[in-house]
N, C-alpha and C positions, 0 to 999 in steps of 0.2 A: 150207542155206537157213534163213532166219529164219521164225518164225511170222508169219502175217498176220491182220489183223482185217477181217472183211467187215462193211460197213455198208450200210444201205438208203439210197440217195441218193449225193450227191457231197459234196465238201468244202464246208462252209458249212451242211450239213444238221444237224438236231438229233441224228441218229445220230453224225455226226462230232463234235459237241460232247460226247457221252457218251464217245466214244473218248478224247478229250483229258482229260476229268475222271476217268474210271475207270482208264484205262491210262497216262495221261500220254503219249499216242501220237497223232501227226499224220502219221506216215510209214507205211510198211508197211500201207496201207489198200487194201482191195479195194472199189471203188465199184460197187454193184449197183443196178439200176433196178427191181428187184422183190425181194420176200422169197423167191420161189422160186429166183431166181438166187443170193441170199445163202446159202440152205441148200445149194445145189449146191457152192458154194465151200467151205463148212465140211466137207461130206462128202468132197470131193476130196482133202483133206489133213488127217490127224489133228492136225497142229500148229495148224491154223487155228482161229480163234475167230469167233463172230458176235455182233452186237448186234441185238436185235430188240425193237421197241416192242410191249408186250403190253396195256397199258390206259392210258386217260387219264381224269383226274378229271372232265372235262366230257363227253367223247364216249363214255366207257365202254370195254368190252373190244374188242380186235381179235381177234375169234373165229377167223378163218382162221389166225392165227399159232399159236393153241393146237393146231389140227389139224396144222399143219406140224411143230411140235415133236414131237407124238405120233406121227404117221405115219412120220417119218424117224428116230425113236428118238434124238433129240438129248437131250443132258444139260444141264440148267440148272446152271451153276456159280457164278452170282452175279447180283446185280441192282443197278440204279442208278435213283434218282429224279431227274428233271430238271425244274427250273422252266422252263416253256415260255412264251416271250414272243413273241406273234405281231405282226408289223408289216406294214403295207401299203407297198409300195415300187414305184417306177417309174423310168423314165429322168429325169434331172435336167431341171428347167424345167417340169414338169407339175403340175397340181393334181388333186384327186379328181374334179372336174367333167370333166376331160379323159379320164378312164379309162372305157372302154367294157366291158372284160372284165378279170376277175381270175382268174389261173390258179394252182392250187396242189394239193397232195396233198389228197384228199377229207377226211381227218381234220382237216387244218388248216382247211379251209373250214367244216367242221361246227362247229369250236370258235369260229368268228367270225360265225355266222349273225345274231346280234342286231345286230352292227355294220353288216353289209351290208343289213339290212332298212331302214336309213335312206337307202340309195342305190339306189332301184329301177332306175335307169338302168344299173347295172353288172350284167353277166351273169357268173355264177360258172361256171368251167370246171375240171373235175377233171383233174389232171395226175399224172405219176409221182412227182415229188419237189419239195419246196419250193425247195431251193437250185438244182436244175437249171433250174427255171423262171426264177429270177432271172438265172442265167448266160445263158440263151437270149435274154432280153429285152435284155441288154447286147450280146451277140454279134451279134444280128440287128437291133439298134436298133429295137425294136418300140414305137413310140409308141402311146398309147391302151390299152396292155396293162399291167396291174399284177400283182404277185406277193405272196403272203403267205408270209413266211419270217422267219428270225431276223435280228437286227441284224448279226450276223457276216456273213451272206450279203450284206446290202446293202453292207457295207464291202468284201468280197472282190470283188463284181461291180459296184461303183461305181454303185449306184442310190441315189436319194433316198428317204428314208422320208417318206411322206405322212401316216401316222398310226401312232402307237406303241401297243403293248399293246391290240390290238383284240379279244382273246379275250373271250368272254362273261362269264366269272367271273374275278376278280382272281387267286385262287389256282388256277393251272392247272399241274398236274404230270402228267408221263407216267412210267410205270414201264417200264423197259427191262430185259430179261434178257440175260445173257451165256450163249451156248450153245456146245457143243463136241460133236464126234462121239464122243469117249471121255470117260468120267466123270473128273472131277478130284477125287481123294481128298484131303480136308483132315482134320486131326485132329478127332475127335468133339467135344471140348470147344469147338471154334470154330464148330460147326454150331448155328445157332439158328432156321433156317427150312427148310421142306421143301415141295416141290410134288408133289402126288400126282394120279393119275387112276384112276378105277374105275367100274364099272357096278354097279347094284343090281337085285335081284329086284323085279318089279312087285308089291310087297306093301305094304299099309298100314303106315306107321310105320317103313319101312326106313331112310329118311334120318334120321329122329328118333333111331333107334338109333345111327347113326354119330356124331351130335352128342353123344349121351349118353356114348359112349366117350371122345370128345375132352375132355369136361368132367371125366370121372372121372380121366383121366391128366394133367390140368392143361395141355392144349393149347389154344392160342388160334387160332380160325379167323379168318383175315384176308381170305379170298377164296373164293367158291364160284361156279363157272361151269358151267352145264349146256350140253351140245351134243347135238343129235340124232344117233343112230346110223343112218347112211344105210341099211344093210342090214336094220335092225330098226325099222320104222315105229312112232312114238310111244314109243320107248325112248330113253334118254339116257345119255351118259357124264357124269361129274362131274369137274371139275378143281378142286382145292382147294389153298390155301396155308395152312400152319399155322406158328405160331411157338411157342417154348417156352424155358424157362430151363435145363432139363436134358435132354441128349440121351437119357438113360436113360428118361425119361418117354415120349418119342416112340418109342423102340425097343420098349418094352413095349406101347404102344398099337398099333404097326404090326402085331404078330402077331395081335392081336384083329381089327383092321380087315381084314387079309388073309382071315381066316376068314368075315367078314361080307359080303364083296363079291366081284364077279367082275371078271376082267381088271384086277386090281390092279397098278399100275405106279408106281414111284418115278421122277418126272421130274427131280428134282434135290434134293440136300442141300447147303446153302450158308449163308453168312453174310448176314443180312438187311441191306438197304441203309438209309441214313439218309433218312427221309421229309422 
């Protein structure tokens, strides 16, 4: 059996676009309508890979996905940055004035709030997937209903684009990570980015101490995300991404960081994507 790539959504979604760009793959896809379903498919077969959106330059972090990666002990083996272009689409022959509701993934709608503030007659409805919404409009011939999705989705599902590039900020990028049940070992010289998770003692200056270690070992902190620890009220886990020029610098720092933290975990060691 061949390996398969699990994506959130269906063909025409942004996850599908990442599969094409990162893997040059449009076949062997497992279309999942939720990230929980995606994770299950990755865990079911060690050969399978998953593509998960992790943060957007407008809407911010997708915090539940950090928790999914951590709880299910997934390994991040790569990343990909995708330029996101949001488009409003509907059945041919309609105008924006004809549209009563627009359905899409909540992250997509969040990225387009400013645009829709100009059309108070349109009700925004959260849905499971951008492309699946577009397909449903075509299949059920839903007039008066629009979708926010990629231009590829409009072409695949024969919808007319009523407005292009409706996201709030022109530069709109989403960071996707490639996950696997088993770690993918690559040569140390090729590794220049690491994702870590740890907890800290509730002491003054504990986080500052971590940052000082990173500076001492020439590590560049590119992301820090805190998340409440459910069973420990008012205590937090920290998820961080760091980049470096020499793997040895990270390797030396890792030993010190392990001693300074609790529940230290390496979520992935990989090659950084092109922003």
